[in-house]
C-alpha positions in Angstrom: 100.9 116.0 -16.1 99.8 115.5 -19.6 96.4 115.5 -21.0 95.3 111.9 -20.1 96.4 112.2 -16.2 94.9 115.4 -16.0 91.3 114.0 -16.9 91.8 111.2 -14.9 92.3 113.0 -12.3 89.1 115.1 -12.8 87.2 112.2 -13.5 87.8 110.3 -10.5 87.2 113.4 -7.9 84.0 113.8 -9.7 82.7 110.6 -10.7 84.7 107.9 -8.8 85.4 109.6 -5.4 85.5 105.9 -4.1 88.7 105.4 -6.3 91.1 106.9 -4.0 90.0 104.6 -1.3 90.8 101.6 -3.9 94.1 103.0 -4.7 95.3 103.3 -1.3 94.0 99.9 -0.7 95.8 98.0 -3.3 99.5 101.0 -3.0 101.9 98.9 -2.4 103.7 100.0 1.0 107.1 99.6 2.5 107.8 96.3 4.8 110.7 98.4 6.4 112.4 102.2 6.1 115.2 100.4 3.7 118.1 102.7 5.0 119.3 104.5 7.5 119.3 108.0 6.2 115.5 108.8 4.6 115.1 111.6 1.8 111.2 112.4 2.4 109.7 115.5 -0.1 107.4 118.1 2.0 104.2 119.1 0.1 102.2 120.1 3.1 102.6 124.2 2.8 99.6 125.5 0.6 97.4 123.9 3.1 98.3 126.6 5.4 97.8 129.3 3.1 101.9 129.3 2.0 101.7 129.6 -1.7 104.2 132.1 -3.1 108.0 130.7 -3.1 110.8 132.7 -3.0 109.9 135.9 -5.4 107.4 133.8 -7.2 104.0 134.9 -5.1 101.6 132.1 -6.5 104.0 129.2 -7.2 102.5 126.6 -5.3 99.4 127.4 -6.0 99.1 125.9 -9.8 98.2 122.2 -8.1 98.8 120.5 -12.1 102.5 122.3 -11.9 103.0 121.0 -8.4 101.9 117.7 -8.5 103.8 117.3 -11.8 106.8 118.2 -9.6 106.0 115.8 -7.0 105.9 112.6 -9.2 109.4 113.9 -11.0 110.6 114.3 -7.4 109.4 110.4 -6.6 110.8 109.2 -9.2 114.3 110.1 -8.4 116.4 107.0 -7.2 117.0 107.6 -3.7 113.5 109.1 -2.7 112.2 107.5 0.1 108.7 109.5 0.2 106.3 112.3 0.6 104.7 114.2 3.3 101.6 116.0 2.6 98.1 117.3 3.1 95.2 114.8 2.1 94.4 116.4 -0.9 97.9 116.2 -1.9 98.4 112.3 -0.8 95.2 111.5 -2.7 96.2 112.7 -5.7 99.6 111.3 -5.8 97.9 107.7 -5.2 95.7 108.8 -8.0 98.1 109.1 -10.0 100.2 105.5 -8.9 103.1 107.4 -7.2 103.3 106.2 -4.4 104.0 102.6 -5.0 107.1 101.5 -2.4 107.2 104.9 -1.0 106.9 106.0 2.7 104.5 108.7 3.4 103.1 110.8 6.2 100.0 112.5 6.0 100.3 116.5 7.4 97.5 116.5 10.7 97.5 120.6 11.8 97.2 123.2 9.1 94.5 125.2 11.3 97.4 128.5 11.6 96.9 130.0 8.7 100.6 132.1 7.7 99.7 135.9 9.0 96.6 135.3 10.6 95.5 136.6 13.4 95.4 132.9 14.9 97.9 132.2 13.7 99.2 130.3 16.6 95.9 128.4 16.8 97.4 125.2 15.1 94.9 123.2 14.7 94.6 119.5 13.8 92.0 120.4 10.3 94.0 117.4 8.1 95.4 113.7 8.8 93.9 111.8 12.6 95.6 108.9 13.7 92.8 106.8 12.9 92.7 108.4 9.0 96.8 108.0 8.8 95.8 104.3 10.3 93.1 103.7 7.9 95.1 105.1 4.3 98.1 103.2 5.2 100.6 105.5 6.0 103.6 105.1 7.9 103.0 107.9 10.1 101.7 111.9 11.0 103.3 115.0 11.3 102.2 117.4 13.4 103.5 121.5 13.5 104.5 122.9 17.6 105.2 126.9 17.4 105.0 127.6 21.4 104.8 131.4 21.9 104.8 132.0 25.4 103.5 135.4 25.5 100.3 134.0 23.2 97.6 131.5 25.3 97.0 129.6 21.8 99.9 127.3 22.2 98.3 125.3 25.3 95.6 124.2 22.9 98.2 123.0 20.4 100.5 121.2 22.9 97.6 119.3 23.8 96.3 118.1 20.6 99.8 117.0 19.6 99.6 115.1 23.3 97.0 113.0 21.9 97.8 113.2 18.5 101.3 111.1 19.8 99.4 108.8 21.7 96.8 108.0 19.2 99.8 107.3 16.4 102.0 105.4 18.8 98.7 103.2 19.7 98.7 102.2 15.7 102.3 102.2 15.6 102.6 104.9 13.2 105.2 107.9 13.5 104.7 110.8 15.1 106.7 113.7 13.2 106.6 116.5 15.7 108.4 120.1 14.2 108.6 121.9 17.2 109.0 126.0 17.4 110.0 128.6 19.9 108.4 131.7 18.3 107.2 135.0 18.7 105.4 137.7 17.2 107.6 140.6 15.6 105.8 143.6 13.5 102.9 141.3 13.9 104.3 138.5 12.2 105.3 134.9 13.9 108.7 134.5 13.6 110.7 130.9 14.9 113.7 131.8 16.8 116.5 129.4 15.4 118.9 129.9 17.5 120.4 126.7 19.1 119.2 127.0 22.9 115.7 127.8 21.2 115.9 124.4 19.1 117.0 122.9 21.8 114.0 123.7 24.8 111.3 123.5 22.0 112.5 120.0 21.1 112.8 119.3 25.1 109.5 120.1 25.2 108.1 118.1 22.3 109.7 115.3 22.7 107.9 114.6 26.4 104.3 114.9 24.5 102.2 112.0 24.4 101.7 108.9 26.6 104.7 107.3 25.2 107.8 108.6 22.9 108.0 105.3 21.4 107.4 106.2 17.5 108.0 110.1 17.9 110.3 111.9 15.7 111.7 115.2 15.4 111.7 117.8 12.8 114.2 120.4 13.3 115.8 123.4 11.6 119.7 123.3 10.4 121.6 125.7 12.2 126.0 126.1 12.3 126.0 123.9 15.1 124.2 120.5 15.1 126.0 118.9 17.4 124.5 120.2 20.5 120.9 119.9 18.5 121.3 116.3 17.7 123.0 115.4 21.1 119.3 117.3 22.6 117.3 113.8 22.2 117.9 110.4 21.3 114.9 110.4 19.0 115.5 110.1 15.7 115.7 113.3 14.2 115.1 114.6 10.4 116.0 118.1 8.8 113.8 120.5 7.4 114.5 122.7 4.6 112.8 126.1 5.0 112.5 128.7 2.9 114.2 128.0 -0.5 117.7 129.6 -0.6 119.5 131.4 -3.3 122.7 129.6 -2.4 121.8 125.6 -3.1 126.0 125.2 -2.6 126.2 126.0 0.9 122.8 124.7 1.9 123.5 121.5 0.8 127.1 122.0 2.7 124.9 122.2 5.9 122.9 119.2 5.2 126.1 117.5 4.9 127.6 118.1 7.6 123.8 117.7 9.9 123.7 114.5 8.1 126.9 113.0 9.4 125.6 113.0 13.1 124.4 109.5 14.1 120.9 110.5 15.5 120.1 112.3 12.4 118.1 110.4 9.9 117.3 111.9 7.2 115.7 115.3 5.1 112.2 116.4 5.1 112.6 119.0 2.4 109.8 120.6 0.5 110.4 123.8 -1.8 114.3 123.7 -2.0 113.5 120.9 -3.9 110.6 121.1 -5.8 111.3 124.7 -6.8 115.3 125.4 -6.4 116.4 129.1 -7.8 117.4 126.7 -11.4 114.2 125.2 -11.7 116.3 121.9 -12.2 114.3 119.7 -9.7 116.2 116.1 -10.8 119.4 117.8 -10.5 118.8 119.2 -6.7 116.9 116.2 -5.6 120.1 114.0 -7.0 121.9 116.3 -4.9 120.2 115.9 -1.9 119.9 112.5 -2.2 123.5 112.1 -2.8 124.2 113.2 0.7 122.2 110.3 2.3 
């Protein structure tokens, strides 16, 4: 992010907000996925108030640094696209970084991290209509199911509507489901194989049709029953940054060998690797595909 790009973003945001719509209208879009396995860089964490990475409290709070890392990652051969909240996607549009890329818009970020209302995952970002008018490829939604909390009932209903509306626009609904509960007041996802399969079963049945639904799931030790729990396309999430990247890449590689697993949707482990070498981390992930 050199001084020229910083000034351009600032000037466009203040004087020429219409330039975002122009950049979206003239963006070169992909006609098809292009491969059997996709690598999507995720950048919607900050919208839910998650700006820490590992032991660095405000790492994702520096927008220009984040954009620098994103544009660096997107320029690496083998990276297919990005997942982000509207503000991030619009910055990337203005920077011209999304030509020929697959773009997913993040839809529900209302369940702010560590809030008393965290399980109320309201839709505060993209809608199905704005995904379509912005010429994006799909929308992503978080679905955390706590059987002891009433708030997820509204999220289930909202996700169902969004999946149906996206399908009417022929756009992918990428659903990230978890069984979850509070431990010492904090929302904690159950990463057992049985819990992941249960959440996938619930998510896959949402909406009036599942023809455009993908499931975004974590990587566990035994991915075979997870992959066999659905006929829908499955993509793998990266999760919190690990200090053991070699083990992480090995787990990803094993999971990617399964037929229904269609790619990686990873954020912090590629954008903020432990050694801070974004290019090498992204190249390694791309090589797994």
